[in-house]
C-alpha angles and dihedrals in degrees: 000000000000121000120268109225094189093057091043088055091048090052091049090050090052091051090050093051093044093047093240111153100184115136123245120273107260105153095086114184113226096183136356114262119216088253092055092047092052101037104029111023100034094041092048091046092052092049090051092050099044106034117106120250100246109158092162097053107120094233092047092048092048094050094046092046091054090043094051095043091051093044089054090053091048090051090053088056093064092088113176097001106124113232112193129183111240110236099179132091122279121358126346093239135034090228143341093273090061091050093050092047090053091052092045100042103030104024086234140121128190111204134199108243117236091228088066093058139342117185122320115353128356101281108110097159096103122103113272128149093226090060092064116107122260129209092256128101120205125223090269090060093253125134111246123229119223091256089063089056091049094049089053097045093043092054092048102038100026104039109019105056095065099015100251116179130230092249125105095271093041092051090051091052091046089055090052092046095048093043089068088069096054133078120246089254091061098045098086091057092044090050092050091052097045119011097037096042092048090048093050094049093049105028107019125136090257088068099046130097120233090269091055 
């Protein structure tokens, strides 16, 4: 999809207000090289699969706190962009191009509510900082969890500015794009929620032959 200059400008304005001086993401990946598959995707996938679930670890808590606080501020930057919970079946959009066209042409984004699915399976009762409730109420009168805010801001600030797709390469680029808007403290949590999850889905051990 084509770039969206208005959203790019909005992201730059957020960085200015937040005092983030990171440069724009220019090293767009067109396809994964064998080296990236071995040393980025597979490594990230294995970390995601094998790391312990430790939400109360001080480093984990600190990174997720920064990540959530900054995501809230990004959400507040959306201004008059309509964000609407998707009430239908399946995904809100047929593909990423349809989502980006809706943002560009209608100033609107339908988002998949966390309560309808979080990670693998339908059980979202486990402890996770993104499942805590935020201060925001959606248009259905429901209180939004922090993961709702992240899904919205990641679509708008990760995918829309340069038109990155929902596929494996596009998700990698969207992580890189969105990471430019976060502090270093927040990056580990962002990477866990984007880079590592994308890597596990597309290059995890469950997809590999015996020879790797």
